[in-house]
N, C-alpha and C positions, 0 to 999 in steps of 0.2 A: 438248184446246186450251189451257189454262191453264196445264198442268205444260211444253207448248212454249214457251209465251210466257217462264216461268221460266228455262229452259234458255237461252234466245237472250239473255236480259236479262245473264246472268253470262260471256256469251261474251268474253272479251279480244279484242284488235285483231288479232292473231295468227290465232286462231283464225276469227275474224270474213272476215281476208282470204281464207284457207286452204277455207272453206267456199263462199265467194262465186266462186273461181276453180275448185273442184271442179264445180260444176255447168254443165251441157254447154249450156245454150242462154240468150239473153237472157230469154225469156218464163219459164223456169223460174226464173232470178234475180230477176225480178220478183215472182213470187211470193213466194219468199224474202222479198225487201225489204218486201212488203204485208204479210207476216206481222208482222215486226218492227214495222211504222207500227202494224196492230190493237192490239196490246199497248203501243203508246208505249214502245218500247224505243228507245234513242238509237240512228240509224242513219246519220245525215247525216255528210257531210263538205263544213267549209263553208271555202271561202278567202275571205278577204277583204283588202282595202289600206284602211290608215288614211292614207294621203297616194297623190298621184302624183307623185312626186320620185325622183331619182336624183343620186348624187353624183361619177359616173365615168363612163367612157364606154367600153365595151366594143365592140371591133372589127365583132363581130356583132349588135350590138343597135342598135334605132334610139331609144332613151331619150338624152337628154341632160341635163346637170346644170342643176339650175333650183334659185334662191333658195327656201328655205323662207317662206310666208307663209300666214296663216291660209285664204286661200281654196285652198289646196291641202290641206288638212288636213282628217279627220274629228276633232272635239274630242273630249274625252274624257267630256263628258256625253252626246255623241251616240253615242259606242262603248257607255257603261255601256246604253243604252236597246236598242242593237242586241242585245249580249250577254242581257239580261234577255230577250228575244222568243226567243232562239235556243238557248238553252244547255240546256233538257229534252229536245231531241230531237238534240243534237249528239254525235256519238261523235268527229270528229277535227276541230280546229281550227288553220287554217294563218293565221297572223297577217302574211300577204305573199301577195301573187298575183303582179304585174307590177311592183311598184316595191321600193323600197328602205325597209323599216320603219324602221329607226333613225335617218332623217330626221324622223320625228315625234317632237317634244319629249316627255321624260318617260315615253318609252315603256315601261319598266319599271312604269309606273302600269297601263296598258293589259293588260299581261302579268299582274299581280297579281290584276287585276279578272277576267279570264276565269278564272284558276287558282281562285279563291275560289268560284267558281260549280259546280265539282265536274265539268267537261268532260273527261273519260277521256285524252283525248290532246291536246296542247300544242305547236305547233312555229311556225317561223318560216324564212323564206330571206333569208341577207341578205349583202352582199360582205364583211362584219366590218370595215370600217374604222374604224367609228365604236363598235365593241364595248366599247372601254375608256372609253366617256363615262359620266357619273352612275352609276358602282359599277355597272353592268349585269352583268357578268360574275358579281358575289357573287348578284346576284338572280336571274339564270338558274339557279344552281346550288342556293341555298336555295330556290326555288320549286319545284325540282324539273322545271323544264319537260321535256318527253320528249323532244323533238329539236330541234338547233339545224342547220339546212342553210345552208351555207357555199358560195356562188358563187366557185370556184375555178378558174382558167384559167391553165396555166403554172408547172410545177413547179421554176422556177429565177426567180432575179432578173430576167432579161432578158425571158423569154418572158412572164412574168406582167406587169410592167409595158409591154409592149409590146402586149397582149392585152386588159389590164384597164385603158386607160389613164386616167391622173389617180387611180388607187388608189396603194398602195404597198407594196409586196412584203412591206418590212421591218417597217411597221406591223403588217399583218396577223398575220405570224408571232409577232410580237412579243405580239398580243392571245392567239393560239391558244395559246402558251407558258403566257401567264397563267391563261388559261381550265382548261388540263392542270394545271398546280401547284394551283389552288384548288380543283379536285375532289378532287385527291390530299389536301389538306390536310381537306376536308369528309368523305373518305372516299365520295365520291359516284361513281356511273356515269353520273349524268346531268347535263346533258342528253347524251344521245346525240349524238356527231358526225357529220353526213353531208355529204360534198362533193359538191355537183352541178358537173359537169363537160362540157364540150360536146365532142362526138368533132372533135378537132381534131389536125393532126399532132403538133402541140409537147406533146400531154396523151397521146399514147400510145407516143411514143417513150423509148427508155430506161427500161424500166419499173422495171428492179432500183431507180433513184433515187425513182421515184415510191412502191415499196413502203417506200423508206426513209423517206420523208416519211410515209406513212401511221403507221410504228410509231413516228417520233420524237414525232411530235405527238398518238400516241392517238386515231386517226381510227377511227371504227367502221365506215363504209361510205363506199367513193368510187363515185357513180352515174353513169356516162357517158350524157348526153342528146345527142340527135341534133341535128347542126346542120340549123334550118330555114332553107331559102330560098325564094323563091319566082320562078316565071318571069312569074307574070300578076301583077299588083298586087288585093289585096283592093279588092272595091268599096267606094268612100268611104262610100257611105251605109249600108253595114254597119260599117262603122268608125267612125261618127258614134255610132252607136246604141250599140255596146259600148263606147264611149269608150276605143278602142284607137289606137295608132299603125300608120301603116303598117310594112312590115317591111325598107325598105331598111338595109343594115349600115352603120354609121359610117365604116369603112374597107373597101370592097368589095375591092380589090386586095390586102389583108391575108389576107382572108376566103378568096380564090380560091387564095393561097396555103396556106393552111392547110387546105384540103381534102383529106382522106384519100385522094379520087381521084387525086392525084398519085403516090401509092404503086404501084410496080408489084405484080403478083399474086405473085411471090416474098417482096416485103417484107412482104407485109400475111399471108403465109402465117407468115413467121418471125414475126411479132409476135401472131400469134395464138398460136402457142406458147408464146411468153413469158408471154402473160397468163394463158393454162392453167395454167401452171406456178407461178407466181405466187400465182395464185389460190386453188390449193391447200394454198400454203404458210401465204397469210393466214387461210383458213379455220381451219387449227389454233389461231391465234391468236385466234379468235372474230371474226375483221373480213371483210367483206365488198367484192369488186369487183362492180358491177353493169355491165354492158355488153353495149348491143343487139348481139349478135354478128352478126345477118343483115345489119347495117349496111355491116360489112366484107366483103360482099359486092359486087364489081366493079359489079353492077348496081343497087346501092341507096347507092353512096358518096356522094349529094351531100344526103344526110338522107331525112326521109319524103316519101312521096309528095305530087308539088305539085298533084297533079288533086285536083277533089271526092272527097270521101269516097264509098266503095261499099259500106257498111253494108248490111244488109237489115234490121238492126235495132240499137238502142241504149238501154241501160238506165241510162246514166248520169244521164240527170234522175230519176231513181227515188231517187236518195240523193246528188247533187252541188248544191252552190250556190258561186255565184261574186257576191261584194257588192263594189262599188266605193267608193271614198272618200265618194262622195256619196250612197250608199245604195241604189243602184240594184243590183236583184237579178236575175240570170240563172242557168239551169238549163244552159247548154252555156257553153262558153269561149270558141265561135265563130260559133255562128248567132244574129244580132240578133233572130230572133223569138222566142228562148227568154226575153226580158227579159220578167220576170211583175211588176214594180212596182218600189216604193221604201220599203225597210224602214222609213224614217221617217215616210213619208205615207200608206202604205197598208197597211190590216186584212192579218192574215195570212190570212183566210177568203178574201178577194178573190185575195191570190196563191196561195191553193192553186188556185182555180178556173183562172186561168191555166195555172199548172203543169200540172193534169191535162190539159188540152188538148193542152200540147206533150209531153207524156208520152205520148199515144196517137199522137200524129205521130212520135217517136221511136221508138217500138214498131215502128210499122210500115214503117219504114226512109223515111218521107217527106220527112225531112230531111237525108237523107245528102248529098244534093249541095252542102250549105251547111258540109258538115264539113271545112275547111280542113286538119287536122291528124291525121285517123283516129285518134284517141285511144280508148285502149283500159283495162281496169281497172288494168295494170300502171303506165300513167302516173298513174292517179288516186290508188289505193290506196297 
């Protein structure tokens, strides 16, 4: 058992994901995760928000621009308390979840403190509009942050500024260019750049131009995310507990026009061939396009299933945590019953008791009816 523990402790992130995905069932996966827990091997994936703010209005999102005031922020002192509590068990830390992290003043200090604690993998998602503030580009490269995820929709000025309203295509492009140049000056491959792109019409046509964009700005990965819409509003009580907003789009007419269900089957077939062809070429350059091909099926074009989850079991609560800017901790991103406490006011022991109760519920499939997104390991890891 001791040798097994040593082997797991030296496992890198790629091997960790490969091993997890290789296991055939959630029950076997939980055994794998429990072994890591027994040997105090970092296995947790933690996503946290240091604010509840955004500075732009995307057509498919419910977030609205807000002013930055102290009551919307996690202070740096509180952030340090949080990191001190979680760093020993954390394998992957995402310093963003639902909001724009660069709205947090002096965000570079937050990054530096998390990095100083030796967490193996640190990343965050941003719209990159504020990437040029406070010398942040230099800090990301100098601190060797593992990954920078940029929410990017529309691979030309007109589409981008229409889809990501109140952002600026020209400014974001300037920031991407500066980041590319500074990485070259420092001889660094970090942070790796991933574009998170919603599966919209404007984001998959003219794929040759998208490929040119990837090469020009040295993007490592473009990951297409499904457009999530709801036919039935999420219960207000669940939203209030989870501190999440309802899901109406900022511009539903634009969203409807952008749905890939508007393509004919012939057009989709052509697009798929284009994607497959260019994916192979990009692979030769060490770059990737990740796209949920099944969502290009005519029966699934509006995004993920909008019906409650139908999973018979789920082991995500065995290694995932979501923490909001007020310190509320949950082990599921969509079920209010998964809230296990507050990182600032509750002891870790108390939260572990609630976590274990929810784990049993998730593994038995009893919380499946509350799973609004049917998330799986490919979404989380």
